[in-house]
Steps between C-alpha positions, in 0.01 A plus 500: 500500500499725193882453464454143533219485241727696252777267555279199436363668184847575369606141572193365302579724189864400509398140522265534201779670294742231594242232403451655154869527453542133582221401251642701219846370569367139504329563162819632335694197644251269360515655156878506505515140605272388225680674229840366603353151540369520134831625377688226666282228380531619145878501528481147653297366206735660251796344671330166504410513125860593414633209697259253351590599153880462559453180690267364243754547224757327708276215571366432146803289370516306816137412500504418137790270561336361817821597699356487858835585653541812286145601578565463875823704473329789313207493741709505806685813381161658473440431871810701586294813432387659814146571385434138373349278754422184298574360150333205324600365137288252316536339148240502227315206642468681845759286671677710777873492429602740770338658800673696769447781749712747685489346855699789649235748390233543773193612312221404732219738456652697220299343211727381206435625155481203245607531134454211245674496159515246213851405356504445125731390216803302430719772377538864578508600124140425450249746648349393823145493363591267221670241739321222654448514879748288671411583860374745769668716772324623807664759715366611856618847578529610871325826603704515831735771375214706371321466843812598682527803281139595575553446864802723500311776309214473747733522791662816370168663444390409859820639638446821316146527627630435850749780466220728413304395804794558729549846349138580575523354857810696572326816376204421731719414800720802466245757437141405547522285814696753703249766422217264602680393822564863577135577461398204714726609781363840497148382501580252784665785712200729451248234585694398816503852622123483478441140625731488798308746716180360382603145590611631845173666552319175403707290738467740785124505444500126509698479828267760670199302374656189666553688827876552480568864607868458583676588180508876412459607134778731361370822339751604236296659218376851460220431252155354528642148584697665787177651640330156482803346681482764772127435561544131518779541750281722716234237502742234604618704793152558624406125471818395681411727799154370530507135379678171612633337177388155383865412449568558857230270598604238262864536620378445853275194409779343284756540776285266724612138512141383561242472219249786497175462297229777479146362407166663446232432759391187297852348510629593151873582503554864393882522552791323669874558572805329360522254791157356404634437143812329634289294745240371254708521175226679308530824308299798625254463210427147599400615848312824454130450431492141643331395828738458784349179603592348164871509612413303824571122483177301437520323831515831697244708304211395715688616808597831361242771534583825311230686678662428843649833617678359810833670544679195639703300249356169380682214316408383154665358202555664162551330170779644266491526121714176485247306723706511802322558841649754747378537853457857600388705805244753359381808679247743351361843572214701350546824308277754645399765239182668382617481152386163356796481271733482801307266709611139537754290707867470547646151545850444626636146444824368658662183379529261792648192323817508705297541820283203404812292406659603834174398689498163314873451580447585868201256529707229331804567731275510803372142413766319290868436543702669217765237483296183475171654381319308769260630757674659799411435860201744499347379182569139594327549829204655321480208260539253791211677692272458202598133465431434864164669476421297187606175663286581798194560285560177303597293811832419345857520660811684391872433536774772524854418428768739630835453329843657600830441330776353708808716547403734205695791661819310388405547147475874540824519697691274250369608154334831577142626522453498127561117494263466795235688317546276195484184719172611634364569151600144401346364818163680429497344146567157646224535755258617236586213282463237767155621630171508322362821360243521769757512767572844632871576575634815674829630620466608852855620579851468353526123454169410658216375277158374576231319302153363580289223350136536557190289429639192687255242634450545870409136585830331414869537595674734237826474670673227283401684176629830655820324611564373159436836339743665757759228411452578130570861560799430704654280234422761240680763709797274565589482132795708408452878449724652220562858594763717314674178370512376873336188636307569813345235712206571730256333724189612663280435805129469472230544778139392438188617682145393418186705542282462694682242719814706577346847462196666363634840418782647290735622765491182708520279199811668371661513851442125553636409142807723593543316819494162317741631238745605781475163645602352182797734475615405851486138400764567225305633216397355171191352657137581588296488821131533596406740759437362864402738786830435676680681219353835604669485839836448342437779241407733784808417696725552192345834432550610860859392489562683172370823640691477832817390330530850333531655855727231644817679418367829635385348821822301556308161514770310298770318694813298406569156668821307435520120440839383610708301251717233664823313390414144573868409547541692817156652584626861449244760386667638184222729384120541472217556265298818536130423516226762474193492732192734512398566849141625447337619821206282591612225266848399612774409264402448141709258287676642192320243299187694565606860445799474257261404207283799583805719507599384151161572375496856616888570436552553871753228488753747355474730807490208736808345336702822541379525868608147572852562349538827704398328826724199463786721418431716811486182715809367354684826575383486859626143528833595379549720802495189716588214263740599223397222279137418546499262195308528170135617503263375231234719353226380269430674180178501299462502111355850517812638673729345239293657226567849641725690258653679803545189712877489479531883573260452800713213641818708489329792648368287800844355577675834462248677719534236777879462475497132472681276235279309246738187570311457834165427331357225282197551261264212458296460183276197401552285199182635355628853522832405336327329198241768440729714290850330502685736268402806709533320834861388422603860431347623819646215714845563350478863600402403849768240513757762400389714788604225737156354581465130539216340305290195597223309338216464745248206500726305273333191330166656458573687172586217270802689365783308321858482620624668190267798561618544857863498387430833315433690829765614752348298778693405816239319715222245442212486755316169519134571516339388834240290317773250420672520840159434682476129417866436411535241781186300401444566116753346277414729205561814713821339639623425139424867399689649799798277453505598121493870588780465756720305251412754228589792724836342595587438131431861423687627809187648648390528856194290573253615774204279605185698595235399744701260720272417801609144618811315591440246232517767239812636648663153509417447133651835398814455695537146365482608147734797536256796517703743716236784556144497618233718654166423660309481816737224630752778554251760622207698373535826300609759762546882540829657430575545861480123569710414201765748622505331821553161351781636288670670799461185698689317235783745509549438863442125518378192311288502183135546549404143373825329591325224713245437229745460225739291709268201529610187316326433168324186616416629850179555673259765378638850558341737718395842396713783624513877468122532505 
């Protein structure tokens, strides 16, 4: 400090000396400038006087003669002088004969010096004072040169003064400043040697005061400071052995992910950990000293009791610094101590926002469908139960509409499940738009929806209005769905049950509406039906069959019967159609029209179809042991089988495993199956045709397909549906259709087979119009494989099976039935 004070004093004295030197130098410069300026002005005036005398002598004759040209010439020569800025010549009457200025001379701000002189006499031999005045001459002299000279002198003096300052600065920098710097360094070093151990002692004392006993103090001095360091280190070691540090406790508390607050017995916050600051968004100074209850949300303060010492966690809501509310699970415990300063409570708060969100999500998922945002089955039943109770109290009625999409599985199979989900979303939007806001709509299963309309008058027939509403929904659903740039067409079936007439509880009402819906679906779909009690019996029967059908294959309850195919030209059996029957114990034979739709709904049709092909191939191989050429056997295919990606590979595997040729079989598909997805079906049928399989269109005439569409498929046989053959002998329309199919088949080089031939008149009509093949009960009922083998073997040994029947004349008596 002393050295610094001396340096400052020296600098002050040097500054004062420098200031006096500058003042003296400025005074000298001012005096010099004034003297030089006076001298230069005197020289300028003398020069102006000399020029005016000479020019006046030259101008006198010209002015006396009034020669303006000569005056101008003389005056202009005067302007050539560098110090002259302007010249003006006037005659004796004051008339200005010449005025001019030196335009090239920039004299702005330099203050010209003006000299005016009278011009006298007519001749130079007379003295100037005796001559009369013939004019006046005024000369403006420019002080610019004089000012430039003064500026130059001033600049030189300043430069000289600057050189003196530099010399003094150099002396100061080279001699004085190094000495000062050396002194400062020495003083800093000495002070540091004293301050470092003192600072270390202070910091160590502060750490020990804060409870940090982990960092030892290095004792390196041998003087009094060293003794003080050693004493402080001994104190630290003793405290470390007997005391838990505050830092350790803070480290433990700050490592917790839960918020911890320590309060006094009256609920004032005394301390908290870092998790509390992160949770609430406050600084520690904002929390300490404030009541804990002030951080509880207003709506939950009354339920929060800070005096409650229960150990179990309780839920409450905290409000953060930003105003956000956070649900927490808070547990507290009391600090037991005899010292009042340590008494209080410890609160541990855990953020349960994610748990609350998950609970809300779980409650939502438990009651609402995530795809359509509609109530699911459980929530819908709950709402329906409330509506039924409300209707019962108000003595009103309620209608439940049960809706199911027709063949919706085809959308998933064709376009994928994502397209199916999008279709259901669009459907839910359409249903919501079509119904009033008071109508509750729910999604009960995949493509099954239900809705109820309550507060209906009980003393009138509500069926017409409900039927109109159902038709409106069906029309809305039948509009085109656009999914992934594809057009999807769907229809639906609706069943309607009314409470309390059809049922008075939720379960029965839904079951009865479902039965009515299934009745609509059995009638072709795209329709609605009201529940009647008879529908329950059919629904129970259907459910029973569906459950038992799953075990039919395992219990070997399925059998194959064969319907012979006869050549009408000679009565020979040339093949057969394999027909599937379900022989259910206690029920007899069940028709395929009853269980095949159930199999298609449950995907059992795939396993059943493969079983049928295996059994037919096994029977055919057994027949070949007796009859080398049993004829061609027809097997029916369903749409679900054709949609299998592995169908071609499965067919090859079946024929290879049973060691039979595919050329011995004919696959029958309906017109509807062909036209469902023509592009894909053509590819599949071409692959089957390439294997050697024959292909036939079953039930031809019922699918409304065009001739040009049929020509795309590799079809070899047309089978006339039995609905046309049944009345062919008495119905002119059916007769015309059958004739057209026969003629069309011949023109396309296709075999034409008539199904369902049961009477001689039908046989006579077919033979007359050139149909060469037929099958039906007229030629025998469907029979087991053993009986068909016997017929084929009998033909090998003798006459064709139906030779007598087909040998009758076309106009003969009614034929008798044979082969039954």
